[in-house]
N, C-alpha and C positions, 0 to 999 in steps of 0.2 A: 504494500500500500504506500503510495507516494504521500509526502507531507501535504498538509493543507496550509497554504499561505493566504491569509486574509489581508488583502492589500489596502483596505479602507477601514481603519479602526481608530476611534477617537479616544483621547486621553487628556486629562488636565493634570499636568505636573504641579505639585503643591506650590512650589515657588512662583510659577507663572500665575496660577489661579489667585494666589494672595495678592500679587502685584496688579493683576487685571482688575480685581474687585476694588483695590485701593484707588486706581486711576479712573475707573468707570463704575461707580457704586450702583448706578441705576440701569441695570441690564434688562429691566422689564420682563416680558413674558418668557423670552428665551432663557434668561438667567434663572428664573424660577424653575423652569423645566430642567435645566442642566444641573442645578444644585440638588435636585431630587434623584439623580441617577448615580447611585452609590459607586458603581464600578468605574466611573470616570476618575475616581480618586482612590478607591480602596483596592490595592493590588492583591491582597489576600483573597478577597471575594472574586476578583477578576481571574486570578490563577486557578482557583477552585473550579470555576466554570470551564476554563480552557482545558483542564485535565480530563474533562468528560469526552474530549474529541481526539484523543490520541496525539499523534504528531501534528499538532496544530499550532501555528505561529501567527503573530500579528505585526503588520507594518503600521506604525502609529503616526497619528497627526492630530492637530488641534481640532476641536469641534467649533461650530459657530459660538459666539458671534465673530464676524470678521474683525480683525484688529483695526482696519481702516474705518470701521463704523463706530468705534467706541472711544477713540482718542486722536490727538493730533500727530502729525508725522514723526516728529523727533521722539516723542514718548512711545509711539507705536513701534518704531524701529528697535527701541530698547526692549520693549515687550517681546518682539520677535526673537531677539538675541537670547533673552532669558528662556523663552520656550525652547529654542533649539539647543541651548546648552543643557537644559533639563531633560529633553527627550534623548539627546546623545548619551547622557549619563544613565538613563534607564536602559538604553540598548547595551551599554557596556556592562551594567550590572546583571542584566537578564538576557543574554544573547540568544538563548534557546526559546525565550518567550517573544522578545522583540528584536528580530534580526536587523531591522532598519527603521528609519523614520522619514517622513516627508517634511521638509523644512517649512517653517512659518515665515512669512514676509509681511511688510507693511508697504503696500504698493502706492500709497500716496507719497512716498519717497522712493522714486524709481532708481536713482543712482545708488541710494543706500540699500535697496533691495537686491540689486545686482551684486553689490559687494557682499551682502549677507548670504545670498545664494551660493556664491563662490566659497565663502568661509565655511558654511554649513556642509557643503560637499567635500571640500578639500581637507578641512581640519577636523570636522566632527563626524564625517561618514554618512551624511544624509544621502539618500538615493533619489532625490528629486525635490520638488517644491509643491506646496499647495497654493493655488490661486482661487479666488472667488469670482463668480460670473459677472460681477460688476465691482468697481472700485469706488466705494462711497457714492454710488449712483452713476458713475461714469462707465461707459462701455469698454470692455477689454480690447476692442479693436481700435481704440484711440491710439494714434501713432506714438503718443508719449510713452505707452507701456511696451512698445516693441522691444526695447533692449533686454527685457527679462526673457522674452521668447527666444531672442537671438542667443542669449547666454545658455539657456537650457538646451538648445539645439547643439551648441558648441560642446557642452558637457556631455551630450548624448544620454541624458537622463530625463525621465518623464515629468510632466506637470499633472498633478491631481486637480481636476476642475470641480469645484464644489459650488452648488447653488447657494444663493444668499437672498434674503428678503425678509420682511417682517410684516406685521399686521398694519403697518403704516401704508402699505400698498393696497388701496381699496379694491373691492371686487366690482364696484359700480361707481360711475362718476358722481352720483348723488350722495354717496356715503364717504365718510372720512377715514374709515379703517376697514380692513378685511375682517369678515366675520366667520365664525365656525372653523377657524384655522385653515381656511381655504388657501391662505398664503403659503402654508407649509405643504399642503396636499397637492395643490395644482400649480401654484405660481413657481415653485422651485423647478419642476420639470420643464415648464415653459421657459424659465430663465436660462436653464442649461441649453435648450434647443436654440434659442435666439443667439446666445453667445457662440455656439458652434457655427451656425450659418454665417454670422457676421464675420467671424475670423476667416472663414473660407472666402467670402466676398471681398474681404480686405486684401486677399492675395498672400496672406501670411504663410500658408502651407506651400506656396510656390517659392517664396523667398527662403523658407527653412524646411526643405523636404524631409529632413531627419527628425523633425519635431514630433514628439510623442505625447499625446494628451489623453489622460484617462477620464472619461466622463462618468460622473456619478449616476447611479440609478439607471444604468443601461442606456445612456444616451438621451435621458429625458423623454421627449415626445417623438424624437426623430424616427426610430424604427417603426412606430405605429402610425406615423403620418408620412411615410416615405413617398407616397403618391403626391401629396400636396407639396412636400419639400422638393420633390424631384420634378415631375412633369409640370406641376403647378407653378414652380418658380422658373421654368424655362421661358415663360412669357414675362419675365421680370420687367416691370416698368409700364405694362399695359394698363395697370389699375391706378397709376399715379400720374397726376397732371402737373404737380408743382415741383417735382425733382426729375432729373434726367438720369435714369438707370441704364441707359442703352449700352454703355461701354463696359459694364461690370462683368457680365458673363463672357464676352469676347476677350476680355483681358486675362482670363484664367487659362492656364496651359492645358487643363483637362476639364471634362464635364463636372459641374459643381457637385454632383452626387458622389463622384469618385472620392472626393476629399472627405465627405462625411463618412464614407466607409473606412477611411484611414484612421479615424479616431478609435480609441479603445472604449469599451463599455464594461461596467462591472455588474456583478450579480446582486448588488445591494438593493433589493426590491421590497424590503421590510417583510421578508418571509413570504413574499407573494408567490402565486401559483406557477405551475409549469407553463401554461400557454403564453403568458406575458414574457417569461424568461426565454422561452423558445423563440418568440418573435425577435427579441433582441439578439439572440444568438444567430439566427438566420440572417439578420441584417449585417452584423459586424463580422461573422464568421468565427470558427473555433480558434483561430489564431489571434483574435483581437478581443476576446472576452476574458476577464480576470475575475477570480473569486473574491467577493467582498460581502460583508454583512452589515456594515455601519455600526457594529457593536461598540459600546454597550447601548447605543441608541436604537439599534435594530437587532433582531434575533439571529443567533448562530445556527441552532439545530434545524429550524425550518428551512434555512437557506441551503444548508448541506443536503437536506432531504430533497429539495427542489432540484438541485443540480444532479443528484443521483437518479432522479425520476425522469430526466430528459432522455434516457436511453442512448447515451453517447457510447462510442467505442472507447475501449480502455485508453487508447492514445489521446483522443480528444478530451476525455474526462481528466486525464493527467494535465493536459494543457491548461484547462480551466483552474484546476486546484493548485497547480504550482508552476507548470512549465512556462506559461506566458509571463508570469511574474519573474521567473529567473531571467528571461530575455530582457524584459523591460528594465529590471534593476541591475543587470549585469552581475548577478549573484548565483551561487549554486546552493540549493537547499538539500 
């Protein structure tokens, strides 16, 4: 049996959490939710659960909230450094539990984030970085953020793309806030999908063909709306009168859907069933799907059960559980 590498696992190192709550004491709803998840902090409880699954290991990263959303750039960059030092220490202390981590950044300081990404990889052993689908409300395809993508392409390590958004994003124009946690359930996959398509339309994947991006929750909406994203966007611009989009698709070196298939998707579907996971798997292919649970915010056992119920060959099942992670992270497990 091959090991299981859970590539999207969240953790709050104690020093980071204490400093985060000091500089941003009003974390509102997301803070209340996170403080109630014991395994974000309690390693004994976390390890006890991990032991239930045999040779099972976690690649760790911070959970929401995004650092950019809770503090100013200079403080945020210091928070990122604290987080990365702390996660590196956890990986050194528990290499069989946490073989690697995805570094935290504060993208409102782009130059500082480039330097921190290099430090985290070169000095601390990070195997990539975590970015959020917007930077304090600004799109990731803003040219100002391109240096971090260039850096990760140069380092040949992946970007973990995590959705972000809060109840402050209303469901309807007549309302001030999103209700019934629709922002979490539906806005996050939408946000992931928009970020993916806009990065493609920006030409980023032409400029950096080695770039590897892991999209959380199996690519958001993209696999399930591939017709709208594909054939529907081939007529880009025909629905818009106040902007000229006519040069976007011709500027790309390949059909735009080819790039969307080049992203990676993970299996973190909150323990969702086989049909949805199979849809994402068929869209990305067995070489581009990695095992992830979102633990401790998402369940481990149901996600393993779902992958095993897909009826994959032994070769493809190993790819999902660890082989694709080995290639992405340049590690052997």
